[in-house]
The first five atom37 places (N, CA, C, CB, O) and aatype in JSON, in Angstrom:
{
  "aatype": [12, 10, 19, 10, 3, 9, 10, 13, 3, 17, 19, 7, 18, 1, 16, 0, 1, 18, 10, 10, 14, 0, 9, 16, 13, 7, 1, 19, 1, 0, 3, 3, 9, 16, 15, 15, 1, 15, 7, 13, 2, 17, 10, 7, 10, 5, 1, 6, 7, 15, 7, 6, 10, 10, 13, 15, 0, 16, 12, 0, 15, 17, 9, 7, 19, 10, 13, 17, 19, 10, 10, 10, 9, 0, 19, 10, 0, 13, 1],
  "atom_mask": [
    [1, 1, 1, 1, 1],
    [1, 1, 1, 1, 1],
    [1, 1, 1, 1, 1],
    [1, 1, 1, 1, 1],
    [1, 1, 1, 1, 1],
    [1, 1, 1, 1, 1],
    [1, 1, 1, 1, 1],
    [1, 1, 1, 1, 1],
    [1, 1, 1, 1, 1],
    [1, 1, 1, 1, 1],
    [1, 1, 1, 1, 1],
    [1, 1, 1, 0, 1],
    [1, 1, 1, 1, 1],
    [1, 1, 1, 1, 1],
    [1, 1, 1, 1, 1],
    [1, 1, 1, 1, 1],
    [1, 1, 1, 1, 1],
    [1, 1, 1, 1, 1],
    [1, 1, 1, 1, 1],
    [1, 1, 1, 1, 1],
    [1, 1, 1, 1, 1],
    [1, 1, 1, 1, 1],
    [1, 1, 1, 1, 1],
    [1, 1, 1, 1, 1],
    [1, 1, 1, 1, 1],
    [1, 1, 1, 0, 1],
    [1, 1, 1, 1, 1],
    [1, 1, 1, 1, 1],
    [1, 1, 1, 1, 1],
    [1, 1, 1, 1, 1],
    [1, 1, 1, 1, 1],
    [1, 1, 1, 1, 1],
    [1, 1, 1, 1, 1],
    [1, 1, 1, 1, 1],
    [1, 1, 1, 1, 1],
    [1, 1, 1, 1, 1],
    [1, 1, 1, 1, 1],
    [1, 1, 1, 1, 1],
    [1, 1, 1, 0, 1],
    [1, 1, 1, 1, 1],
    [1, 1, 1, 1, 1],
    [1, 1, 1, 1, 1],
    [1, 1, 1, 1, 1],
    [1, 1, 1, 0, 1],
    [1, 1, 1, 1, 1],
    [1, 1, 1, 1, 1],
    [1, 1, 1, 1, 1],
    [1, 1, 1, 1, 1],
    [1, 1, 1, 0, 1],
    [1, 1, 1, 1, 1],
    [1, 1, 1, 0, 1],
    [1, 1, 1, 1, 1],
    [1, 1, 1, 1, 1],
    [1, 1, 1, 1, 1],
    [1, 1, 1, 1, 1],
    [1, 1, 1, 1, 1],
    [1, 1, 1, 1, 1],
    [1, 1, 1, 1, 1],
    [1, 1, 1, 1, 1],
    [1, 1, 1, 1, 1],
    [1, 1, 1, 1, 1],
    [1, 1, 1, 1, 1],
    [1, 1, 1, 1, 1],
    [1, 1, 1, 0, 1],
    [1, 1, 1, 1, 1],
    [1, 1, 1, 1, 1],
    [1, 1, 1, 1, 1],
    [1, 1, 1, 1, 1],
    [1, 1, 1, 1, 1],
    [1, 1, 1, 1, 1],
    [1, 1, 1, 1, 1],
    [1, 1, 1, 1, 1],
    [1, 1, 1, 1, 1],
    [1, 1, 1, 1, 1],
    [1, 1, 1, 1, 1],
    [1, 1, 1, 1, 1],
    [1, 1, 1, 1, 1],
    [1, 1, 1, 1, 1],
    [1, 1, 1, 1, 1]
  ],
  "atom_positions": [
    [[-55.43, -23.77, -6.19], [-55.73, -22.42, -7.15], [-56.33, -21.58, -5.5], [-57.35, -22.73, -8.92], [-55.77, -20.51, -5.24]],
    [[-57.03, -21.92, -4.85], [-57.79, -21.01, -4.19], [-57.03, -19.92, -3.2], [-58.73, -21.83, -3.46], [-57.37, -18.81, -2.78]],
    [[-55.65, -20.88, -3.0], [-54.67, -19.89, -2.19], [-53.75, -19.1, -2.8], [-53.89, -20.54, -1.32], [-53.25, -18.08, -2.34]],
    [[-53.52, -19.63, -3.92], [-53.04, -18.6, -5.36], [-54.48, -17.02, -5.43], [-53.28, -20.1, -7.43], [-54.53, -15.8, -5.27]],
    [[-55.05, -17.79, -5.66], [-56.68, -16.46, -5.92], [-56.08, -15.24, -4.72], [-59.05, -17.42, -5.08], [-55.58, -14.12, -4.89]],
    [[-56.41, -16.12, -3.37], [-56.26, -15.47, -2.23], [-55.0, -14.34, -2.04], [-56.17, -16.53, -1.3], [-55.05, -13.24, -1.48]],
    [[-54.0, -14.91, -2.61], [-53.15, -14.38, -2.5], [-52.65, -13.22, -3.49], [-52.55, -15.22, -2.33], [-52.0, -12.2, -3.3]],
    [[-53.13, -13.69, -4.41], [-53.02, -12.3, -5.74], [-54.17, -11.19, -5.45], [-53.44, -12.99, -7.65], [-54.05, -9.97, -5.36]],
    [[-55.25, -11.98, -5.34], [-56.88, -10.73, -5.27], [-56.72, -10.27, -4.01], [-58.78, -11.48, -5.36], [-57.03, -9.08, -4.06]],
    [[-56.3, -10.67, -2.48], [-56.79, -9.95, -1.51], [-55.43, -9.52, -0.96], [-57.78, -10.7, -0.56], [-55.26, -8.43, -0.43]],
    [[-54.6, -10.31, -1.1], [-53.07, -9.47, 0.14], [-52.14, -8.5, -1.17], [-51.35, -11.35, 1.16], [-51.61, -7.4, -1.05]],
    [[-52.2, -9.37, -2.35], [-51.48, -8.3, -3.2], [-52.17, -7.06, -4.12], [0.0, 0.0, 0.0], [-51.57, -6.1, -4.61]],
    [[-53.65, -7.38, -4.2], [-54.45, -5.88, -4.78], [-54.24, -4.88, -3.8], [-56.2, -5.95, -5.0], [-53.97, -3.71, -4.03]],
    [[-54.41, -5.54, -2.4], [-55.0, -4.68, -1.13], [-54.21, -3.52, -1.24], [-54.85, -5.36, 0.43], [-54.48, -2.37, -1.59]],
    [[-52.41, -4.49, -0.58], [-51.17, -4.19, -1.01], [-50.68, -2.57, -1.91], [-50.98, -5.42, -1.86], [-50.26, -1.45, -1.62]],
    [[-51.15, -3.5, -3.34], [-51.36, -2.5, -4.06], [-52.23, -1.22, -4.01], [-51.59, -3.0, -4.85], [-51.75, -0.11, -4.26]],
    [[-53.58, -1.41, -3.68], [-54.14, -0.28, -3.23], [-53.73, 0.87, -2.37], [-54.94, -0.65, -2.79], [-53.93, 2.07, -2.55]],
    [[-53.33, 0.48, -1.74], [-53.05, 1.0, -0.49], [-51.58, 1.37, -0.52], [-53.41, 0.03, 0.63], [-51.22, 2.16, 0.35]],
    [[-50.56, 0.88, -1.47], [-49.1, 1.35, -1.26], [-48.81, 2.02, -2.84], [-47.92, -0.14, -0.78], [-47.6, 2.1, -3.06]],
    [[-49.47, 2.39, -3.69], [-49.1, 3.04, -4.83], [-49.39, 3.98, -4.82], [-49.36, 2.7, -5.79], [-48.46, 4.73, -5.13]],
    [[-50.73, 4.7, -4.51], [-51.31, 6.09, -4.1], [-50.01, 7.12, -3.11], [-52.89, 5.68, -3.0], [-49.57, 8.27, -3.17]],
    [[-49.77, 5.8, -2.19], [-48.63, 6.67, -0.86], [-47.16, 6.69, -1.52], [-48.43, 5.57, 0.98], [-46.33, 7.57, -1.27]],
    [[-46.95, 5.65, -2.36], [-45.14, 6.18, -3.27], [-45.47, 7.58, -3.84], [-44.49, 4.95, -5.04], [-45.0, 8.66, -3.48]],
    [[-46.24, 7.38, -4.68], [-46.67, 8.34, -5.83], [-47.09, 9.48, -5.56], [-47.61, 7.92, -6.58], [-47.18, 10.29, -6.49]],
    [[-47.48, 9.9, -4.11], [-48.05, 11.28, -4.07], [-49.75, 11.23, -4.51], [-47.1, 12.27, -5.19], [-50.46, 12.16, -4.11]],
    [[-50.28, 10.26, -5.23], [-51.49, 10.08, -5.11], [-51.62, 10.4, -6.77], [0.0, 0.0, 0.0], [-52.5, 11.17, -7.16]],
    [[-50.72, 9.79, -7.68], [-50.4, 10.01, -8.73], [-50.47, 9.17, -9.58], [-49.56, 10.39, -8.72], [-50.58, 9.69, -10.69]],
    [[-50.46, 7.45, -9.61], [-50.39, 6.32, -9.55], [-52.08, 5.56, -8.01], [-48.44, 6.21, -9.19], [-52.23, 5.42, -6.8]],
    [[-52.82, 5.35, -9.26], [-53.96, 4.19, -8.18], [-53.77, 3.34, -9.02], [-55.82, 4.45, -7.8], [-53.18, 3.28, -10.1]],
    [[-54.7, 2.24, -8.01], [-55.38, 0.66, -9.13], [-56.64, 1.11, -8.75], [-55.01, -1.45, -8.64], [-57.22, 1.75, -7.88]],
    [[-56.93, 0.08, -10.42], [-58.32, 0.06, -10.45], [-59.34, -0.29, -9.27], [-58.55, -0.73, -11.37], [-59.01, -0.77, -8.19]],
    [[-60.93, 0.1, -9.78], [-61.72, -1.09, -8.66], [-61.45, -2.65, -9.12], [-63.65, -0.89, -8.69], [-61.34, -2.68, -10.35]],
    [[-61.32, -3.81, -8.62], [-61.36, -5.4, -8.88], [-62.25, -5.43, -9.24], [-61.23, -6.41, -8.0], [-62.08, -6.63, -9.49]],
    [[-63.53, -5.2, -9.68], [-64.56, -5.66, -9.82], [-64.88, -4.41, -10.9], [-65.36, -5.97, -8.48], [-65.94, -3.96, -10.45]],
    [[-64.63, -3.83, -11.77], [-64.06, -3.02, -12.6], [-64.41, -3.66, -13.28], [-62.92, -2.6, -12.66], [-64.65, -4.79, -12.85]],
    [[-64.76, -3.27, -15.34], [-64.64, -4.04, -16.52], [-64.14, -2.96, -17.27], [-65.94, -4.78, -17.08], [-64.48, -2.96, -18.45]],
    [[-63.43, -2.05, -16.91], [-62.64, -0.92, -17.79], [-61.81, -1.78, -18.27], [-61.88, 0.38, -17.09], [-61.08, -2.61, -17.72]],
    [[-62.09, -1.36, -19.98], [-60.64, -1.76, -20.85], [-59.78, -0.79, -21.35], [-60.89, -2.49, -22.09], [-59.8, 0.3, -20.78]],
    [[-58.74, -1.03, -22.63], [-58.04, 0.19, -23.26], [-56.54, 0.42, -22.06], [0.0, 0.0, 0.0], [-55.96, 1.46, -21.73]],
    [[-56.31, -0.96, -21.68], [-54.77, -0.2, -20.71], [-53.82, -0.84, -21.82], [-54.29, -0.95, -18.56], [-54.08, -1.63, -22.73]],
    [[-52.64, -0.26, -21.44], [-51.68, -0.82, -22.85], [-50.34, -2.05, -21.98], [-50.57, 1.12, -23.87], [-50.17, -2.22, -20.77]],
    [[-49.81, -2.51, -22.83], [-49.22, -3.26, -22.56], [-48.6, -4.22, -20.95], [-48.65, -2.71, -23.22], [-48.52, -5.43, -20.73]],
    [[-48.24, -2.94, -20.04], [-48.37, -2.52, -18.69], [-49.3, -2.61, -17.56], [-48.28, -1.59, -18.77], [-49.21, -2.74, -16.34]],
    [[-50.15, -2.49, -18.38], [-51.23, -2.44, -17.36], [-52.17, -0.98, -17.27], [0.0, 0.0, 0.0], [-53.34, -0.78, -16.91]],
    [[-51.1, -0.1, -17.75], [-51.69, 1.33, -16.8], [-52.42, 2.13, -18.14], [-50.07, 2.57, -15.87], [-52.15, 1.8, -19.29]],
    [[-53.25, 3.06, -17.85], [-54.34, 3.82, -18.72], [-53.82, 5.17, -17.78], [-56.34, 3.19, -18.64], [-53.35, 5.22, -16.64]],
    [[-54.09, 6.11, -18.67], [-54.06, 7.74, -17.69], [-55.52, 8.05, -18.06], [-52.73, 9.33, -18.32], [-56.12, 7.93, -19.13]],
    [[-55.74, 8.31, -17.34], [-56.94, 9.08, -16.55], [-57.01, 10.56, -17.0], [-56.71, 9.07, -14.86], [-55.97, 11.22, -17.02]],
    [[-58.59, 11.29, -17.46], [-58.52, 12.74, -17.48], [-57.87, 13.69, -16.81], [0.0, 0.0, 0.0], [-57.57, 14.71, -17.44]],
    [[-57.53, 13.59, -15.41], [-57.2, 14.52, -14.46], [-55.51, 14.04, -14.33], [-58.27, 14.4, -12.98], [-54.87, 14.2, -13.28]],
    [[-54.91, 13.42, -15.63], [-53.24, 13.33, -15.28], [-52.87, 12.16, -14.41], [0.0, 0.0, 0.0], [-51.68, 11.85, -14.38]],
    [[-53.71, 11.49, -13.71], [-53.32, 10.05, -12.95], [-52.96, 8.92, -13.98], [-54.65, 9.45, -12.01], [-53.36, 9.09, -15.13]],
    [[-52.28, 7.85, -13.69], [-52.02, 6.68, -13.81], [-52.6, 5.83, -13.29], [-51.16, 6.51, -13.64], [-52.35, 5.61, -12.1]],
    [[-53.76, 4.88, -14.12], [-54.55, 4.24, -12.94], [-53.56, 2.39, -13.76], [-57.11, 4.57, -13.06], [-53.48, 2.31, -14.99]],
    [[-53.12, 1.51, -13.1], [-53.1, 0.11, -13.28], [-54.54, -0.81, -12.62], [-51.68, -0.34, -12.56], [-55.41, -0.82, -11.75]],
    [[-53.9, -1.6, -13.95], [-55.1, -2.53, -14.27], [-55.0, -3.16, -13.0], [-55.04, -3.59, -15.63], [-53.9, -3.08, -12.44]],
    [[-56.63, -4.24, -11.97], [-56.44, -4.84, -10.81], [-55.45, -5.66, -10.68], [-57.4, -5.4, -10.47], [-54.95, -5.93, -9.59]],
    [[-54.93, -6.29, -12.1], [-54.07, -7.75, -12.12], [-52.51, -7.28, -12.09], [-54.39, -8.8, -13.72], [-51.51, -7.83, -11.62]],
    [[-52.67, -6.25, -12.67], [-51.44, -6.03, -12.44], [-50.76, -4.92, -11.11], [-51.13, -5.64, -13.75], [-49.69, -4.76, -10.53]],
    [[-52.18, -4.3, -11.09], [-51.98, -4.26, -9.17], [-51.9, -4.95, -8.7], [-52.7, -3.9, -8.25], [-51.02, -4.64, -7.89]],
    [[-52.35, -6.41, -8.41], [-52.43, -7.57, -7.79], [-50.59, -7.91, -7.81], [-53.59, -8.7, -8.69], [-50.0, -8.26, -6.78]],
    [[-49.85, -7.71, -9.25], [-48.6, -8.31, -9.39], [-47.51, -7.14, -8.66], [-48.32, -8.67, -11.09], [-46.29, -7.29, -8.62]],
    [[-48.25, -6.0, -8.11], [-47.13, -4.91, -7.9], [-47.66, -5.77, -6.25], [-47.37, -2.67, -8.45], [-47.13, -6.65, -5.56]],
    [[-48.48, -5.28, -6.18], [-48.29, -5.94, -4.58], [-47.87, -7.47, -3.78], [0.0, 0.0, 0.0], [-47.76, -7.58, -2.56]],
    [[-47.7, -8.55, -4.72], [-47.15, -9.9, -4.41], [-45.8, -9.53, -4.61], [-47.67, -11.18, -5.3], [-44.96, -10.06, -3.89]],
    [[-45.28, -8.34, -5.87], [-43.36, -8.21, -5.75], [-43.09, -7.54, -4.5], [-42.45, -7.12, -7.07], [-42.0, -7.92, -4.07]],
    [[-43.72, -6.58, -3.63], [-43.37, -6.36, -2.71], [-43.25, -6.33, -1.67], [-43.35, -6.11, -2.74], [-42.63, -5.6, -0.9]],
    [[-44.37, -7.82, -1.51], [-43.92, -8.78, -0.19], [-43.15, -9.82, -0.8], [-45.23, -9.52, 0.71], [-42.99, -10.83, -0.11]],
    [[-42.71, -9.8, -1.79], [-41.82, -11.01, -1.83], [-40.36, -10.08, -2.14], [-42.34, -12.32, -3.21], [-39.55, -10.98, -2.35]],
    [[-39.95, -9.37, -2.21], [-38.95, -8.49, -2.14], [-38.36, -8.19, -0.65], [-39.46, -7.31, -2.78], [-37.27, -8.16, -0.09]],
    [[-39.6, -8.01, -0.39], [-39.79, -7.87, 1.67], [-39.1, -8.51, 2.32], [-41.08, -8.35, 2.47], [-38.31, -8.1, 3.17]],
    [[-39.41, -10.11, 1.86], [-38.69, -11.21, 2.28], [-37.84, -11.27, 1.97], [-38.96, -12.15, 2.17], [-37.07, -11.34, 2.92]],
    [[-37.22, -11.29, 0.84], [-35.86, -11.29, -0.06], [-35.51, -10.27, 1.26], [-35.8, -10.61, -2.09], [-34.72, -10.82, 2.03]],
    [[-35.77, -9.42, 1.53], [-34.71, -8.13, 2.02], [-34.38, -9.0, 3.26], [-35.46, -6.25, 2.42], [-33.25, -9.46, 3.41]],
    [[-35.6, -9.29, 4.33], [-35.56, -9.83, 5.23], [-34.9, -10.88, 5.69], [-36.3, -9.91, 5.31], [-34.54, -10.94, 6.86]],
    [[-34.64, -11.95, 4.7], [-34.19, -12.84, 4.97], [-32.83, -12.8, 4.5], [-34.91, -13.71, 4.67], [-32.02, -13.61, 4.94]],
    [[-32.37, -11.53, 3.26], [-30.45, -11.68, 2.82], [-30.24, -10.52, 4.22], [-29.65, -10.77, 0.49], [-29.11, -10.73, 4.67]],
    [[-30.85, -9.55, 4.94], [-30.26, -9.2, 5.92], [-30.53, -9.81, 7.71], [-30.5, -7.89, 5.66], [-30.55, -9.11, 8.73]],
    [[-30.67, -10.84, 7.64], [-31.12, -11.55, 8.93], [-30.06, -12.11, 9.71], [-32.05, -12.66, 8.65], [-30.31, -12.7, 10.76]]
  ]
}
């Protein structure tokens, strides 16, 4: 379980923290991993007062891991 925790919490979350604002030009970002914020919808999204979308830390971790899995598949497929 430690490996999965590291994979999701460290690699996935950190990737999403940098990837989401970069590909959306700052309109979507990830919530802090230590935040106790609630009120996210079933997709893990919440709209900020400034109009930005905020992903929950859990959903951001999944997005980051999905990015790496898709990248691995692409590398293996076009190798």
